[in-house]
C-alpha atoms as a printed R data frame, in Angstrom:
    type eleno elety resid chain resno       x       y       z
1   ATOM     1    CA   MET     A     1 -19.493 -39.968  47.245
2   ATOM     2    CA   ARG     A     2 -22.253 -37.593  47.665
3   ATOM     3    CA   LEU     A     3 -19.846 -34.904  48.364
4   ATOM     4    CA   PRO     A     4 -17.936 -34.656  45.287
5   ATOM     5    CA   LEU     A     5 -20.936 -34.454  43.107
6   ATOM     6    CA   ILE     A     6 -22.746 -31.717  45.247
7   ATOM     7    CA   LEU     A     7 -19.538 -29.393  44.953
8   ATOM     8    CA   PRO     A     8 -19.496 -28.928  41.365
9   ATOM     9    CA   MET     A     9 -23.207 -28.291  41.011
10  ATOM    10    CA   ALA     A    10 -23.048 -25.802  43.753
11  ATOM    11    CA   LEU     A    11 -20.384 -23.687  42.343
12  ATOM    12    CA   THR     A    12 -21.752 -23.927  38.949
13  ATOM    13    CA   THR     A    13 -25.407 -22.712  40.308
14  ATOM    14    CA   ALA     A    14 -23.724 -19.775  42.352
15  ATOM    15    CA   ALA     A    15 -21.600 -18.773  39.124
16  ATOM    16    CA   LEU     A    16 -24.539 -18.902  36.994
17  ATOM    17    CA   THR     A    17 -26.422 -16.820  39.857
18  ATOM    18    CA   LEU     A    18 -23.700 -14.206  40.201
19  ATOM    19    CA   SER     A    19 -23.258 -13.742  36.602
20  ATOM    20    CA   GLY     A    20 -26.721 -12.057  36.369
21  ATOM    21    CA   CYS     A    21 -25.927  -9.736  38.815
22  ATOM    22    CA   VAL     A    22 -23.116  -7.844  36.488
23  ATOM    23    CA   VAL     A    23 -24.083  -4.353  35.714
24  ATOM    24    CA   GLN     A    24 -23.935  -4.094  31.872
25  ATOM    25    CA   ASN     A    25 -23.779  -0.382  31.584
26  ATOM    26    CA   PRO     A    26 -26.844   0.358  29.407
27  ATOM    27    CA   GLY     A    27 -25.892   4.104  28.875
28  ATOM    28    CA   MET     A    28 -22.421   3.094  27.467
29  ATOM    29    CA   ALA     A    29 -21.714   2.023  23.776
30  ATOM    30    CA   PRO     A    30 -19.092  -0.261  23.105
31  ATOM    31    CA   ALA     A    31 -15.745   0.675  22.311
32  ATOM    32    CA   PRO     A    32 -15.074   1.547  18.743
33  ATOM    33    CA   LEU     A    33 -12.734  -0.968  16.803
34  ATOM    34    CA   PRO     A    34  -9.535   0.907  15.214
35  ATOM    35    CA   PRO     A    35  -9.740   1.070  11.484
36  ATOM    36    CA   VAL     A    36  -8.018  -1.409   9.757
37  ATOM    37    CA   ALA     A    37  -5.580  -0.393   6.943
38  ATOM    38    CA   ALA     A    38  -6.024  -1.880   3.727
39  ATOM    39    CA   PRO     A    39  -3.795  -0.982   0.714
40  ATOM    40    CA   ALA     A    40  -5.458   1.420  -1.388
41  ATOM    41    CA   PRO     A    41  -6.209   0.097  -5.071
42  ATOM    42    CA   ASP     A    42  -4.187   3.290  -6.141
43  ATOM    43    CA   ALA     A    43  -1.073   2.213  -4.190
44  ATOM    44    CA   ALA     A    44  -1.203  -1.278  -5.962
45  ATOM    45    CA   MET     A    45  -1.677   0.383  -9.366
46  ATOM    46    CA   ARG     A    46   1.090   2.855  -8.645
47  ATOM    47    CA   SER     A    47   3.507   0.133  -7.898
48  ATOM    48    CA   SER     A    48   2.719  -1.916 -10.993
49  ATOM    49    CA   ALA     A    49   3.402   1.178 -13.133
50  ATOM    50    CA   ARG     A    50   6.601   1.766 -11.427
51  ATOM    51    CA   VAL     A    51   8.090  -1.664 -12.321
52  ATOM    52    CA   ILE     A    52   6.775  -1.159 -15.838
53  ATOM    53    CA   VAL     A    53   8.325   2.219 -16.107
54  ATOM    54    CA   ASN     A    54  11.657   1.101 -14.572
55  ATOM    55    CA   ARG     A    55  11.890  -1.580 -17.143
56  ATOM    56    CA   GLU     A    56  11.091   0.711 -20.002
57  ATOM    57    CA   MET     A    57  13.852   3.143 -18.859
58  ATOM    58    CA   ALA     A    58  16.238   0.263 -18.068
59  ATOM    59    CA   ARG     A    59  15.520  -0.813 -21.748
60  ATOM    60    CA   ARG     A    60  16.332   2.710 -22.955
61  ATOM    61    CA   LEU     A    61  19.377   3.360 -20.844
62  ATOM    62    CA   PRO     A    62  21.207   0.115 -20.483
63  ATOM    63    CA   GLY     A    63  23.552  -0.273 -17.550
64  ATOM    64    CA   ALA     A    64  22.419   2.849 -15.782
65  ATOM    65    CA   ASN     A    65  20.817   3.279 -12.550
66  ATOM    66    CA   VAL     A    66  17.435   4.372 -13.844
67  ATOM    67    CA   ALA     A    67  15.709   4.219 -10.185
68  ATOM    68    CA   PRO     A    68  16.003   8.210 -10.107
69  ATOM    69    CA   TYR     A    69  14.711   8.580 -13.633
70  ATOM    70    CA   THR     A    70  11.806   6.604 -13.238
71  ATOM    71    CA   ASP     A    71  11.132   8.601  -9.957
72  ATOM    72    CA   CYS     A    72  10.889  11.685 -12.276
73  ATOM    73    CA   VAL     A    73   8.394   9.968 -14.709
74  ATOM    74    CA   MET     A    74   6.065   8.600 -11.677
75  ATOM    75    CA   GLN     A    75   6.102  12.325 -10.376
76  ATOM    76    CA   ASN     A    76   5.181  13.847 -13.562
77  ATOM    77    CA   ALA     A    77   2.727  11.342 -14.739
78  ATOM    78    CA   THR     A    78  -1.232  11.569 -14.213
79  ATOM    79    CA   THR     A    79  -3.024   8.850 -12.324
80  ATOM    80    CA   ALA     A    80  -4.643   8.262 -15.633
81  ATOM    81    CA   GLU     A    81  -1.299   7.718 -17.546
82  ATOM    82    CA   LEU     A    82  -0.253   5.310 -14.552
83  ATOM    83    CA   SER     A    83  -3.196   3.393 -14.839
84  ATOM    84    CA   SER     A    84  -2.953   2.893 -18.209
85  ATOM    85    CA   ILE     A    85   0.732   2.037 -18.004
86  ATOM    86    CA   ALA     A    86  -0.056  -0.543 -15.210
87  ATOM    87    CA   ALA     A    87  -3.040  -1.890 -17.547
88  ATOM    88    CA   ALA     A    88  -0.766  -2.045 -20.828
89  ATOM    89    CA   GLY     A    89   2.056  -3.937 -19.126
90  ATOM    90    CA   ALA     A    90   5.468  -4.072 -20.534
91  ATOM    91    CA   ALA     A    91   4.533  -4.557 -24.098
92  ATOM    92    CA   GLY     A    92   2.454  -1.277 -24.489
93  ATOM    93    CA   ALA     A    93   4.019   1.096 -22.362
94  ATOM    94    CA   GLY     A    94   6.926   2.351 -24.377
95  ATOM    95    CA   ASP     A    95   5.012   5.365 -25.868
96  ATOM    96    CA   ALA     A    96   3.189   6.425 -22.806
97  ATOM    97    CA   VAL     A    97   6.517   6.570 -20.907
98  ATOM    98    CA   ALA     A    98   8.067   8.393 -23.665
99  ATOM    99    CA   ALA     A    99   5.268  10.860 -23.770
100 ATOM   100    CA   ILE     A   100   5.721  11.636 -20.036
101 ATOM   101    CA   VAL     A   101   9.701  11.834 -20.566
102 ATOM   102    CA   GLY     A   102   9.132  14.430 -23.426
103 ATOM   103    CA   ARG     A   103   7.493  16.816 -21.286
104 ATOM   104    CA   PRO     A   104   9.655  19.894 -20.071
105 ATOM   105    CA   SER     A   105   9.296  19.193 -16.302
106 ATOM   106    CA   THR     A   106  10.423  15.367 -16.681
107 ATOM   107    CA   THR     A   107  13.018  16.480 -18.805
108 ATOM   108    CA   GLN     A   108  14.509  18.829 -16.016
109 ATOM   109    CA   CYS     A   109  14.013  16.432 -13.417
110 ATOM   110    CA   ILE     A   110  16.068  13.740 -15.434
111 ATOM   111    CA   ALA     A   111  18.613  16.039 -16.227
112 ATOM   112    CA   SER     A   112  18.854  17.295 -12.298
113 ATOM   113    CA   ALA     A   113  19.143  13.514 -11.508
114 ATOM   114    CA   ALA     A   114  21.854  12.697 -13.912
115 ATOM   115    CA   ALA     A   115  23.792  15.594 -12.816
116 ATOM   116    CA   ALA     A   116  23.554  14.548  -9.172
117 ATOM   117    CA   ALA     A   117  24.528  11.036 -10.240
118 ATOM   118    CA   LYS     A   118  27.623  12.453 -12.268
119 ATOM   119    CA   GLN     A   119  28.662  14.647  -9.302
120 ATOM   120    CA   ALA     A   120  28.369  11.497  -6.843
121 ATOM   121    CA   ALA     A   121  30.448   9.338  -9.024
């Protein structure tokens, strides 16, 4: 009877004694953790603005594939404009989108996208 109780106690004592023998490498710093990639607030804002611009372009050009035109608007808009569009929502984005579409660089981009779509069809 006495042997089964002594063996676990002896093993526990030996393990605790040996655990104090481990060298902790005092000169070594712990390994750095890899950075965690969190979505940038800018990415979320751009995503919201893209949805709103796409809806506005689809409203103005019913039946057309407006994805390339939306890309043109997104490329030619400033971060402040995209933030404003995302904050305004679908109801207040029409004038802002129209202002961006009216820029010569956006108009040229849209014309190129339309020509490419026409050529592909």
